[in-house]
C-alpha positions as CSV (number, residue, x, y, z in Angstrom):
1,M,-4.6,-16.7,-14.5
2,K,-5.0,-16.8,-14.8
3,P,-7.5,-15.1,-13.7
4,A,-7.6,-14.8,-12.2
5,T,-6.6,-14.4,-10.9
6,T,-7.3,-17.2,-6.7
7,R,-8.4,-13.4,-6.1
8,R,-6.2,-16.6,-6.8
9,P,-7.8,-13.8,-8.2
10,L,-5.7,-18.5,-6.0
11,H,-3.3,-18.4,-10.1
12,P,-2.1,-17.1,-6.5
13,S,-4.0,-16.1,-10.3
14,A,-10.4,-12.8,-8.2
15,I,-13.5,-13.2,-6.1
16,A,-16.6,-14.2,-4.2
17,L,-17.4,-15.0,-0.6
18,V,-17.8,-18.7,0.0
19,V,-19.3,-20.3,3.0
20,T,-17.3,-23.3,4.2
21,I,-18.0,-26.2,6.4
22,A,-16.4,-25.7,9.8
23,V,-14.7,-22.5,8.7
24,S,-15.9,-19.6,6.7
25,G,-13.3,-18.7,4.1
26,V,-12.8,-16.6,1.0
27,I,-11.9,-18.2,-2.2
28,G,-10.7,-16.3,-5.3
29,I,-11.5,-16.3,-8.9
30,V,-8.9,-17.3,-11.3
31,L,-7.6,-15.0,-13.9
32,S,-7.4,-15.4,-17.4
33,R,-5.1,-16.0,-20.4
34,G,-2.2,-14.4,-18.6
35,Q,-3.3,-14.3,-15.1
36,R,-3.2,-16.1,-12.0
37,A,-5.7,-17.4,-9.7
38,A,-6.3,-15.2,-6.8
39,A,-7.4,-15.9,-3.4
40,V,-7.3,-14.9,0.2
41,P,-6.3,-17.0,3.2
42,P,-7.4,-19.3,4.8
43,V,-6.4,-22.0,2.4
44,P,-9.2,-24.6,2.1
45,T,-8.5,-28.0,3.5
46,A,-10.3,-31.3,3.3
47,T,-12.1,-30.3,6.5
48,S,-13.0,-26.8,5.1
49,V,-15.0,-27.6,1.9
50,P,-17.1,-24.8,0.2
51,V,-20.8,-25.4,0.4
52,R,-22.1,-25.9,-3.1
53,V,-25.5,-25.1,-4.6
54,A,-27.3,-27.9,-6.3
55,P,-27.0,-27.3,-10.1
56,T,-30.1,-27.1,-12.3
57,P,-30.7,-30.1,-14.5
58,T,-30.0,-28.1,-17.7
59,P,-28.1,-25.0,-16.9
60,T,-28.4,-22.1,-19.4
61,L,-25.9,-19.8,-17.8
62,P,-22.7,-20.4,-15.8
63,V,-23.2,-20.1,-12.1
64,P,-19.8,-21.1,-10.9
65,G,-19.7,-19.1,-7.7
66,A,-16.0,-18.5,-6.8
67,G,-12.9,-20.0,-8.2
68,F,-13.6,-20.3,-11.9
69,A,-10.8,-20.1,-14.5
70,V,-11.1,-17.9,-17.5
71,A,-9.0,-17.7,-20.7
72,D,-9.4,-16.1,-24.1
73,D,-9.2,-18.6,-27.0
74,P,-8.5,-16.6,-30.2
75,A,-8.4,-19.8,-32.3
76,T,-12.2,-20.3,-31.8
77,N,-13.1,-16.6,-31.0
78,D,-14.4,-17.8,-27.6
79,I,-13.8,-17.0,-24.0
80,V,-13.4,-20.3,-22.1
81,L,-14.7,-20.5,-18.5
82,F,-14.0,-23.7,-16.6
83,G,-15.0,-25.0,-13.2
84,G,-15.7,-23.0,-10.0
85,V,-17.2,-24.0,-6.7
86,N,-20.6,-24.8,-8.2
87,D,-19.6,-25.6,-11.8
88,D,-16.9,-28.1,-10.9
89,A,-16.3,-29.7,-14.3
90,D,-18.4,-27.5,-16.6
91,T,-16.9,-25.8,-19.6
92,W,-18.7,-22.7,-20.8
93,L,-17.9,-20.7,-24.0
94,W,-18.7,-17.0,-24.5
95,N,-18.9,-16.0,-28.2
96,G,-19.3,-12.3,-27.7
97,A,-23.1,-12.4,-27.3
98,R,-24.0,-15.5,-25.2
99,W,-22.8,-18.4,-23.1
100,T,-22.9,-22.0,-24.4
101,L,-22.4,-25.1,-22.2
102,A,-19.9,-27.3,-24.0
103,H,-20.2,-31.1,-23.9
104,P,-16.6,-32.4,-24.5
105,A,-16.0,-36.2,-24.7
106,S,-13.3,-35.8,-22.0
107,S,-12.8,-33.2,-19.3
108,P,-10.6,-32.4,-16.4
109,P,-11.9,-33.5,-13.0
110,G,-14.0,-30.9,-11.3
111,R,-12.0,-28.2,-9.6
112,F,-11.9,-24.5,-8.5
113,D,-9.0,-22.0,-8.3
114,A,-7.2,-23.4,-11.3
115,S,-5.2,-21.2,-13.7
116,A,-5.6,-20.9,-17.4
117,A,-3.9,-19.3,-20.4
118,Y,-3.8,-19.5,-24.2
119,D,-0.9,-21.1,-26.1
120,P,-0.7,-19.7,-29.6
121,Q,1.8,-22.3,-30.7
122,T,-0.6,-25.2,-30.1
123,K,-3.7,-23.0,-30.5
124,T,-5.1,-24.5,-27.3
125,V,-6.0,-23.2,-23.8
126,F,-3.9,-24.6,-21.0
127,L,-5.5,-25.4,-17.6
128,F,-3.4,-26.1,-14.5
129,G,-4.0,-27.3,-11.0
130,G,-6.4,-25.9,-8.4
131,L,-8.4,-27.7,-5.7
132,D,-10.8,-30.6,-6.4
133,T,-14.4,-30.8,-5.1
134,V,-13.2,-31.7,-1.6
135,A,-10.6,-29.0,-1.6
136,T,-7.6,-31.3,-2.1
137,G,-4.8,-29.8,-4.1
138,I,-4.1,-31.1,-7.6
139,H,-1.4,-30.2,-10.1
140,D,-2.3,-31.8,-13.4
141,T,-2.3,-29.9,-16.8
142,W,-4.9,-30.1,-19.6
143,S,-5.4,-28.4,-22.9
144,W,-8.7,-27.3,-24.7
145,N,-8.8,-27.4,-28.5
146,G,-12.1,-25.8,-28.9
147,S,-14.2,-28.9,-28.6
148,N,-12.4,-31.3,-26.3
149,W,-10.0,-31.5,-23.3
150,K,-6.7,-33.5,-23.4
151,A,-4.6,-34.5,-20.4
152,L,-1.0,-33.2,-20.9
153,D,0.7,-33.9,-17.6
154,S,-0.2,-35.7,-14.4
155,G,2.0,-33.4,-12.3
156,A,4.5,-35.9,-11.1
157,G,7.9,-34.2,-10.6
158,G,6.4,-30.8,-11.4
159,P,4.7,-28.0,-9.6
160,Q,3.4,-28.7,-6.1
161,V,-0.2,-29.3,-5.5
162,G,-2.5,-26.8,-3.9
163,Q,-4.0,-23.4,-4.1
164,G,-2.3,-20.5,-5.7
165,S,-1.0,-20.3,-9.3
166,D,-0.9,-17.9,-12.2
167,M,-0.2,-18.7,-15.9
168,A,0.6,-16.6,-18.9
169,W,2.0,-16.8,-22.4
170,D,5.2,-14.8,-23.0
171,P,5.4,-14.0,-26.8
172,A,8.8,-12.4,-26.4
173,N,10.3,-15.7,-25.4
174,N,7.7,-18.1,-26.8
175,Q,7.1,-19.6,-23.4
176,M,4.2,-20.6,-21.3
177,V,5.1,-19.4,-17.8
178,L,3.6,-20.7,-14.6
179,V,4.1,-19.2,-11.1
180,T,2.9,-21.2,-8.1
181,S,2.3,-19.8,-4.6
182,S,5.0,-19.4,-2.1
183,I,2.9,-21.4,0.4
184,G,5.0,-24.3,1.5
185,T,8.0,-23.3,-0.6
186,G,9.8,-20.9,1.7
187,S,10.4,-17.3,0.7
188,T,10.0,-17.5,-3.1
189,S,7.2,-18.2,-5.6
190,A,8.2,-21.1,-7.8
191,T,8.5,-20.4,-11.6
192,W,8.0,-23.0,-14.2
193,V,8.2,-23.1,-18.0
194,W,6.3,-25.5,-20.2
195,A,8.8,-27.8,-22.0
196,G,6.4,-29.5,-24.5
197,N,5.2,-32.3,-22.3
198,H,6.0,-31.3,-18.7
199,W,6.8,-28.3,-16.5
200,Q,10.5,-27.4,-16.1
201,R,11.6,-25.4,-13.1
202,A,13.1,-22.0,-13.9
203,T,14.5,-19.2,-11.7
204,D,12.0,-18.4,-9.0
205,L,10.2,-15.1,-8.4
206,P,12.1,-13.7,-5.4
207,A,8.9,-12.2,-3.9
208,S,7.1,-14.2,-1.3
209,A,3.6,-13.9,-2.7
210,L,0.3,-15.8,-2.5
211,Y,-0.6,-14.7,-6.0
212,T,1.2,-13.1,-9.0
213,P,-1.2,-11.8,-11.7
214,M,0.7,-11.9,-15.0
215,W,0.2,-10.6,-18.5
216,F,2.4,-9.6,-21.4
217,D,2.9,-5.9,-21.4
218,P,2.5,-4.3,-24.9
219,I,4.5,-1.2,-23.8
220,T,7.7,-2.8,-22.4
221,R,7.2,-5.9,-24.7
222,S,7.8,-8.2,-21.7
223,L,5.9,-10.4,-19.3
224,I,4.9,-8.5,-16.2
225,A,3.9,-10.0,-12.8
226,V,2.6,-8.3,-9.7
227,A,3.4,-9.9,-6.3
228,C,0.1,-10.0,-4.5
229,C,-0.9,-10.7,-1.0
230,D,1.3,-11.7,1.9
231,G,3.1,-15.0,1.6
232,P,4.7,-16.9,4.5
233,P,7.8,-15.3,6.1
234,P,10.6,-14.6,5.5
235,A,9.6,-12.4,2.5
236,T,12.6,-11.6,0.3
237,G,10.7,-9.4,-2.1
238,A,8.1,-6.7,-1.4
239,V,4.5,-7.7,-1.8
240,N,2.8,-5.2,-4.1
241,S,5.9,-5.2,-6.2
242,T,6.1,-5.3,-10.0
243,W,8.4,-7.8,-11.8
244,Q,9.6,-8.3,-15.4
245,W,10.5,-11.7,-16.9
246,S,13.5,-12.0,-19.2
247,G,12.9,-15.5,-20.3
248,R,15.3,-16.8,-17.7
249,Q,14.9,-14.7,-14.6
250,W,12.8,-12.0,-12.8
251,S,13.8,-8.4,-12.3
252,L,12.2,-6.0,-9.8
253,L,11.0,-2.9,-11.6
254,P,11.5,0.5,-9.9
255,T,7.9,1.7,-10.2
256,H,6.6,5.1,-9.4
257,G,3.3,4.4,-7.6
258,D,2.6,1.2,-5.9
259,A,0.4,-1.6,-7.4
260,P,-2.9,-1.9,-5.5
261,I,-2.8,-4.4,-2.7
262,D,-4.8,-7.7,-3.1
263,A,-4.7,-7.3,-6.9
264,S,-6.5,-10.3,-8.4
265,S,-6.2,-10.2,-12.2
266,L,-4.3,-8.5,-15.0
267,A,-5.1,-8.0,-18.7
268,D,-4.4,-5.5,-21.5
269,N,-6.9,-3.0,-22.7
270,P,-6.8,-3.2,-26.6
271,A,-8.3,0.3,-26.8
272,T,-5.3,1.9,-25.0
273,G,-2.6,-0.8,-25.3
274,A,-2.1,-0.6,-21.5
275,L,-2.3,-3.3,-18.8
276,M,-5.2,-3.0,-16.4
277,L,-4.8,-4.5,-12.9
278,C,-8.0,-5.3,-11.1
279,T,-8.4,-5.1,-7.3
280,C,-11.7,-7.0,-7.3
281,G,-11.4,-9.4,-4.5
282,S,-14.2,-9.6,-2.0
283,S,-11.8,-9.3,0.9
284,V,-10.6,-5.9,-0.2
285,A,-11.7,-3.2,2.3
286,T,-11.9,-0.5,-0.3
287,E,-14.2,-0.5,-3.3
288,P,-13.0,-2.6,-6.2
289,R,-11.0,-0.7,-8.8
290,V,-8.7,-1.0,-11.8
291,T,-5.2,0.5,-12.1
292,E,-3.5,1.2,-15.4
293,W,0.2,0.4,-16.1
294,T,2.0,3.1,-18.0
295,G,5.2,1.2,-18.5
296,S,6.8,2.7,-15.4
297,R,4.1,3.4,-12.9
298,W,0.6,2.3,-11.8
299,R,-2.1,4.9,-12.3
300,P,-5.5,4.5,-10.6
301,I,-8.5,4.8,-12.8
302,T,-10.7,6.7,-10.3
303,D,-13.7,7.3,-12.5
304,A,-14.5,3.7,-13.4
305,P,-16.0,1.9,-10.4
306,L,-16.4,-1.8,-11.0
307,P,-20.0,-3.2,-11.3
308,V,-19.1,-6.3,-9.3
309,K,-17.0,-7.0,-6.2
310,G,-15.4,-10.3,-7.2
311,G,-14.5,-10.8,-10.8
312,V,-11.8,-11.3,-13.4
313,V,-10.5,-9.0,-16.1
314,T,-9.4,-10.6,-19.4
315,T,-8.7,-9.5,-23.0
316,D,-11.0,-10.6,-25.8
317,V,-8.5,-10.5,-28.6
318,S,-10.9,-11.4,-31.3
319,R,-13.2,-8.5,-30.6
320,G,-10.6,-6.1,-29.2
321,L,-12.2,-5.7,-25.8
322,L,-11.2,-5.6,-22.2
323,L,-13.8,-7.7,-20.4
324,L,-14.8,-8.1,-16.7
325,I,-16.5,-11.4,-15.9
326,G,-18.1,-11.9,-12.5
327,A,-21.3,-12.3,-10.6
328,P,-23.2,-9.3,-9.2
329,D,-23.8,-9.3,-5.5
330,A,-27.2,-10.8,-5.1
331,G,-27.2,-10.5,-1.3
332,T,-27.9,-14.2,-0.9
333,T,-25.9,-17.3,-0.3
334,A,-26.9,-18.7,-3.7
335,P,-24.5,-17.3,-6.3
336,P,-26.2,-15.6,-9.4
337,P,-25.0,-16.3,-12.9
338,V,-21.9,-14.4,-14.1
339,G,-22.2,-11.3,-16.1
340,V,-20.0,-9.9,-18.8
341,W,-18.9,-6.2,-19.0
342,T,-16.6,-4.3,-21.3
343,F,-14.5,-1.2,-20.5
344,A,-15.0,1.6,-23.0
345,G,-15.0,5.4,-22.7
346,G,-13.9,5.3,-19.1
347,A,-16.8,3.2,-17.9
348,W,-18.0,-0.4,-17.7
349,R,-20.9,-1.5,-19.9
350,R,-22.7,-4.8,-19.6
351,I,-22.8,-6.7,-22.9
352,D,-24.6,-9.9,-21.9
353,K,-28.3,-10.2,-21.2
354,P,-29.0,-10.4,-17.5
355,P,-31.4,-13.2,-16.3
356,G,-34.9,-11.9,-16.7
357,G,-33.6,-8.9,-18.7
């Protein structure tokens, strides 16, 4: 997450073009409550830092650019948006009608390409990792209780630092599951389960993937992950493959119809009870689209073009909506504020008020 993604959506779990110093790279938008960050290589380094736009003294709308983390918070009926290339340490809350900038007493350090997900047991939103303001990997964990952030884990002895992670809550096994990128880990994507005060290593996802958008599937009643984007060789599992989590290990699902390549974020549509996988990374050659999971196959939704190229899908549980959060292409280097769309009747409808609208 997710969203996600760093396409992560890197959680490698969604996405806008970012100009970098020395190198021009694409950084992904994180996914949501059960997604990953999504992103596209090259991985930023300390010598390849995204150029940031100077923030306004009193921002009224989130202008995070790429790499923001999104999670639904049913405890407060808010959608939480944190960080991004230009909103490094800002926390924004969407209440179904408007965005509000929060002013917590404590906050995670500024970052982009983190992953986020809601924990119903603690009624808090978890935030993990990402890259700091100079593109150095971090692996700390924080929780948001609706008004303040709390540091949970420094990362020592846990998941590796860097870009590429996806996080999701698994209600079937009462677990917060984190999958980190296969970058630097060989041929698998590391899987971690939250043990109350630290991350505990579990059986890894066999696929070598940069991102793995995740969400709980209402149809199969299991956590589903999609292995997205080429990881380093050797790859032991097919990229574009679909996986099911049992609580202890991953199983490859024999799907009829491939998941879309470069998928960036995943969420369920309350109107249909089906998962929707978004191919909305700015690196994708084809037009951004969503694909529906039927429980056994991926079915393209061909009549619902996305209003943005670079965004995150997430579920607004409180209002029973599938949302798309992202910035319209303004055709300039300065990113515009994000917009919020909902999917209904086979089409996307904007539900926030555009600047100047």
